[in-house]
Backbone as JSON, one array per atom type, in Angstrom:
{
  "sequence": "MSHPEIFNEIMRERGFAELPDFYRVMIPFPRMTAQFWQSLKVAMAPGVIDAKTKEMIAIAISIALNARYAIDSHIDIARGLGMTDDELDELLMLAGAYAHTAAICAALKPAYASSPSTPG",
  "N": [[-25.7, -1.62, -11.7], [-27.76, 1.12, -11.02], [-28.09, 4.42, -12.23], [-28.8, 6.35, -10.26], [-28.35, 4.68, -8.07], [-25.44, 4.49, -8.0], [-24.71, 7.09, -7.39], [-25.79, 7.14, -4.81], [-24.15, 5.35, -3.51], [-21.76, 6.48, -3.85], [-22.05, 8.66, -2.16], [-22.4, 7.34, 0.21], [-20.03, 5.67, 0.59], [-17.95, 7.76, 0.42], [-18.58, 9.33, 2.5], [-20.19, 11.55, 2.25], [-22.5, 14.28, 3.04], [-23.99, 15.69, 1.23], [-24.0, 15.55, -2.3], [-21.1, 16.36, -3.73], [-20.15, 18.9, -6.06], [-18.36, 18.16, -8.0], [-19.13, 15.55, -8.59], [-21.77, 16.12, -9.14], [-21.75, 17.11, -11.7], [-21.35, 15.14, -13.27], [-23.84, 13.89, -13.42], [-25.32, 14.03, -15.95], [-24.15, 12.11, -17.72], [-24.29, 8.98, -17.57], [-22.94, 6.59, -18.17], [-20.15, 7.21, -18.37], [-19.99, 8.05, -15.62], [-20.29, 5.71, -14.34], [-18.3, 4.18, -15.22], [-16.19, 5.67, -14.31], [-16.61, 5.66, -11.61], [-16.27, 2.92, -10.89], [-13.57, 2.42, -11.52], [-12.24, 4.17, -9.74], [-13.02, 2.92, -7.24], [-11.73, 0.39, -7.47], [-8.99, 1.35, -7.64], [-8.63, 2.69, -5.14], [-9.32, 0.81, -3.29], [-8.46, -1.02, -0.36], [-5.33, -2.19, -0.16], [-1.8, -3.2, -1.12], [-0.73, -0.59, -0.89], [-1.06, 1.86, 1.65], [-4.17, 3.81, 2.73], [-3.63, 6.53, 3.09], [-1.29, 7.09, 1.8], [-1.98, 6.58, -0.74], [-3.75, 8.65, -1.18], [-1.82, 10.75, -1.02], [-0.28, 10.22, -3.37], [-2.32, 10.69, -5.18], [-2.67, 13.44, -4.8], [-0.24, 14.57, -5.7], [-0.36, 13.68, -8.43], [-2.62, 15.0, -9.21], [-1.69, 17.66, -8.96], [0.35, 17.6, -10.87], [-1.35, 17.43, -12.95], [-2.67, 19.77, -12.76], [-5.21, 20.04, -11.55], [-7.36, 21.45, -9.9], [-9.73, 21.25, -8.26], [-9.35, 18.54, -7.6], [-6.75, 18.58, -6.16], [-7.32, 20.15, -3.93], [-9.34, 18.33, -2.75], [-8.14, 16.0, -2.33], [-5.94, 16.89, -0.72], [-7.56, 17.44, 1.73], [-8.77, 15.03, 2.23], [-6.35, 13.55, 2.63], [-5.24, 14.85, 4.87], [-7.27, 14.17, 6.68], [-6.78, 11.48, 7.08], [-4.26, 11.75, 8.32], [-1.97, 12.93, 7.29], [0.75, 15.14, 7.43], [1.92, 18.52, 8.01], [4.64, 18.53, 7.32], [4.84, 16.25, 5.68], [3.22, 17.09, 3.54], [4.89, 19.18, 2.82], [7.19, 17.85, 1.93], [6.07, 16.33, -0.15], [5.27, 18.36, -1.98], [7.62, 19.36, -2.7], [8.75, 17.06, -4.11], [6.87, 17.16, -6.12], [7.49, 19.41, -7.3], [10.12, 19.11, -8.05], [9.89, 16.93, -9.88], [8.32, 17.97, -11.77], [10.17, 19.87, -12.89], [12.03, 18.14, -13.84], [10.58, 16.73, -15.83], [10.31, 19.13, -17.51], [12.84, 19.49, -18.4], [13.24, 17.14, -19.69], [11.47, 17.24, -21.7], [12.35, 19.43, -23.16], [15.11, 19.0, -23.69], [15.39, 16.46, -24.44], [16.85, 14.01, -23.44], [18.36, 10.83, -23.92], [17.64, 7.64, -22.63], [19.4, 5.26, -20.99], [19.65, 2.22, -19.3], [21.39, 1.78, -16.14], [24.01, -0.11, -14.67], [23.12, -0.76, -12.3], [20.5, -0.61, -12.39], [17.55, -2.59, -12.96], [16.6, -3.97, -15.96]],
  "CA": [[-26.21, -0.74, -10.86], [-28.4, 2.13, -11.82], [-27.18, 5.68, -12.09], [-29.04, 6.9, -8.79], [-27.58, 3.93, -7.0], [-24.09, 4.91, -8.1], [-24.58, 8.42, -6.47], [-25.96, 6.94, -3.33], [-22.96, 4.49, -3.04], [-20.55, 7.5, -3.62], [-22.25, 9.4, -0.79], [-22.17, 6.58, 1.34], [-18.58, 5.36, 0.54], [-17.05, 8.92, 0.66], [-19.08, 10.04, 3.67], [-20.8, 12.98, 2.0], [-23.94, 14.58, 3.39], [-24.56, 16.22, -0.02], [-23.23, 15.18, -3.41], [-20.35, 17.5, -4.18], [-20.28, 19.53, -7.43], [-17.44, 17.19, -8.89], [-20.21, 14.32, -8.91], [-23.1, 16.52, -9.73], [-21.54, 17.5, -12.98], [-21.5, 13.9, -13.94], [-25.36, 13.41, -13.65], [-26.02, 13.71, -17.34], [-23.28, 11.07, -18.14], [-24.24, 7.82, -16.73], [-21.96, 5.44, -18.46], [-18.95, 7.64, -17.83], [-19.88, 8.05, -14.2], [-20.24, 4.3, -13.83], [-16.72, 3.93, -15.48], [-15.1, 6.47, -13.34], [-16.7, 5.12, -9.96], [-15.64, 1.58, -10.7], [-12.22, 2.69, -11.68], [-11.79, 4.8, -8.55], [-13.18, 1.98, -6.24], [-10.62, -0.43, -7.62], [-7.68, 2.02, -7.34], [-8.56, 3.21, -3.83], [-9.63, -0.27, -2.42], [-7.28, -1.61, 0.38], [-4.16, -3.18, -0.91], [-0.43, -3.05, -0.62], [-0.45, 0.82, -0.53], [-2.13, 2.28, 2.45], [-4.95, 4.87, 2.1], [-2.94, 7.95, 3.06], [-0.23, 7.16, 0.64], [-2.67, 6.64, -1.98], [-4.23, 10.0, -1.34], [-0.74, 11.51, -1.31], [-0.08, 9.96, -4.66], [-3.42, 11.42, -5.87], [-2.3, 15.01, -4.62], [0.83, 14.82, -6.69], [-0.93, 13.57, -9.81], [-3.5, 16.23, -9.34], [-0.83, 18.84, -9.11], [0.86, 17.52, -12.15], [-2.27, 17.68, -13.97], [-3.37, 21.05, -12.63], [-6.64, 19.82, -11.26], [-7.53, 22.35, -8.75], [-10.67, 20.5, -7.32], [-8.83, 17.31, -6.92], [-5.73, 19.03, -5.32], [-8.06, 20.58, -2.83], [-10.19, 17.39, -2.03], [-7.15, 15.07, -1.88], [-5.21, 17.27, 0.36], [-8.44, 17.38, 2.66], [-8.94, 13.53, 2.71], [-5.13, 12.99, 3.24], [-5.14, 15.48, 6.24], [-8.22, 13.47, 7.6], [-6.0, 10.47, 7.23], [-3.19, 11.81, 9.16], [-1.02, 13.64, 6.54], [1.17, 16.27, 8.21], [2.38, 19.67, 7.14], [5.86, 18.19, 6.86], [4.72, 15.3, 4.63], [2.87, 17.84, 2.38], [5.86, 19.94, 2.38], [7.96, 17.06, 1.05], [5.2, 15.96, -1.37], [5.29, 19.51, -2.95], [9.09, 19.34, -3.25], [8.89, 16.05, -5.13], [5.99, 17.37, -7.34], [8.1, 20.47, -8.18], [11.22, 18.5, -8.8], [9.69, 16.12, -11.02], [7.9, 18.93, -12.91], [11.45, 20.47, -13.29], [12.55, 16.98, -14.51], [9.8, 16.83, -16.97], [10.68, 20.18, -18.45], [14.14, 19.26, -18.97], [13.32, 15.96, -20.46], [10.74, 17.68, -22.94], [13.02, 20.28, -23.77], [16.46, 18.56, -24.08], [15.09, 14.98, -25.1], [17.87, 13.11, -23.34], [18.35, 9.22, -24.23], [17.78, 6.96, -21.37], [20.08, 3.97, -20.97], [19.72, 1.71, -18.0], [22.52, 1.56, -15.61], [24.11, -1.58, -14.24], [22.47, -1.23, -10.9], [19.06, -0.51, -12.78], [17.16, -3.64, -13.92], [16.08, -3.48, -17.15]],
  "C": [[-26.66, 0.55, -11.49], [-27.65, 3.36, -11.45], [-27.53, 6.31, -10.64], [-28.32, 6.02, -7.75], [-26.23, 4.12, -6.82], [-23.83, 6.14, -7.01], [-24.74, 8.07, -5.03], [-24.83, 6.13, -2.83], [-21.83, 5.54, -2.84], [-20.62, 8.27, -2.39], [-22.09, 8.56, 0.35], [-20.62, 6.24, 1.64], [-17.74, 6.56, 1.02], [-17.5, 9.61, 1.78], [-19.71, 11.36, 3.42], [-22.26, 13.04, 2.47], [-24.72, 15.01, 2.2], [-23.58, 15.67, -1.08], [-22.49, 16.39, -3.83], [-20.35, 17.84, -5.72], [-19.62, 18.51, -8.43], [-18.47, 15.99, -9.44], [-21.54, 14.94, -9.46], [-22.87, 16.71, -11.23], [-21.49, 16.34, -13.98], [-22.76, 13.28, -14.22], [-25.72, 13.05, -15.11], [-25.05, 12.69, -18.04], [-23.08, 9.69, -17.45], [-23.21, 6.8, -16.9], [-20.56, 5.9, -18.07], [-18.76, 7.7, -16.21], [-19.67, 6.51, -13.64], [-18.81, 3.88, -14.01], [-15.84, 4.57, -14.55], [-15.25, 5.89, -11.94], [-16.09, 3.81, -9.95], [-14.16, 1.62, -10.74], [-11.72, 3.09, -10.18], [-11.94, 3.82, -7.39], [-12.0, 0.97, -6.24], [-9.3, 0.17, -7.13], [-7.72, 2.41, -5.7], [-8.84, 1.99, -2.85], [-8.43, -0.69, -1.56], [-6.55, -2.58, -0.25], [-2.85, -2.98, -0.18], [-0.2, -1.48, -0.07], [-1.47, 1.27, 0.47], [-2.86, 3.58, 2.04], [-4.34, 6.19, 2.11], [-2.01, 8.0, 2.04], [-0.82, 7.21, -0.55], [-3.25, 8.0, -2.1], [-3.08, 10.91, -1.66], [-0.3, 11.53, -2.86], [-1.05, 10.8, -5.46], [-3.11, 12.9, -5.78], [-1.2, 15.16, -5.64], [0.51, 14.64, -8.19], [-1.72, 14.73, -10.11], [-2.69, 17.54, -9.55], [-0.38, 18.85, -10.39], [-0.14, 17.85, -13.33], [-3.06, 19.04, -13.86], [-4.85, 20.89, -12.24], [-6.97, 20.34, -9.93], [-8.45, 21.54, -7.7], [-10.01, 19.35, -6.61], [-7.64, 17.46, -5.96], [-6.38, 19.17, -3.93], [-8.79, 19.16, -2.02], [-9.26, 16.24, -1.58], [-6.28, 15.35, -0.64], [-6.43, 16.95, 1.67], [-8.55, 15.86, 3.17], [-7.56, 13.16, 3.15], [-4.9, 13.53, 4.57], [-6.07, 14.73, 7.28], [-7.64, 12.06, 8.04], [-4.61, 10.54, 8.06], [-1.9, 12.5, 8.43], [-0.63, 14.92, 7.34], [1.72, 17.38, 7.26], [3.85, 19.38, 6.65], [5.85, 17.16, 5.69], [4.07, 16.0, 3.38], [3.91, 18.58, 1.75], [6.72, 19.11, 1.34], [7.25, 16.55, -0.18], [5.32, 17.07, -2.44], [6.64, 19.61, -3.48], [9.12, 18.29, -4.36], [7.91, 16.43, -6.26], [6.85, 18.57, -8.17], [9.49, 20.1, -8.89], [11.16, 17.72, -9.91], [9.19, 16.86, -12.22], [8.95, 19.62, -13.65], [11.95, 19.47, -14.26], [11.84, 16.88, -15.83], [10.19, 17.78, -18.05], [11.96, 19.98, -19.14], [14.09, 18.18, -20.03], [12.65, 16.34, -21.99], [11.63, 18.68, -23.74], [14.4, 19.77, -24.56], [16.52, 17.13, -24.75], [16.25, 14.24, -24.81], [17.52, 11.66, -23.57], [18.4, 8.56, -22.91], [18.48, 5.47, -21.64], [20.22, 3.28, -19.58], [21.08, 1.56, -17.45], [22.8, 0.14, -15.14], [23.29, -1.86, -12.85], [20.87, -1.06, -11.1], [18.66, -1.86, -13.54], [16.39, -3.2, -14.96], [16.77, -3.79, -18.58]]
}
C-alpha cells in the first residue's frame, strides 16, 4: 500500500474528515507510518476484547506513558463507544494505583515469588 493510500485508509477507517495532526507529523516517515498503521489495525481489530475495553486500555497505557494527545483521543473515542464517567473514574483510580505500585517497585525492588494460588 502506498503512503497516500495509507492516509486515505486511516481517514476512512477512523472516520476523519481531515487528517489529524498526529498522523500529519508522520508524513515524512512512510515506513514508520506503514508499520504503525498495520500494528494499530491488528491490535484494534475485532477480537475477544471489545472495542470500548480496548480504548479504555489505550487510555490507561497513554496515561502511564504521559502521551497527552493519545489520552485525549482515546477518551474521546471511548466516550463515543459508551464509556461513562464512572468507568473513566475507575480507570483513573486503576492508573493511579498502578503508577503508585510501579514507584514502590522501582524504589524498593521487592522480589516476586508466586503464591500457591498463582499459576507459574
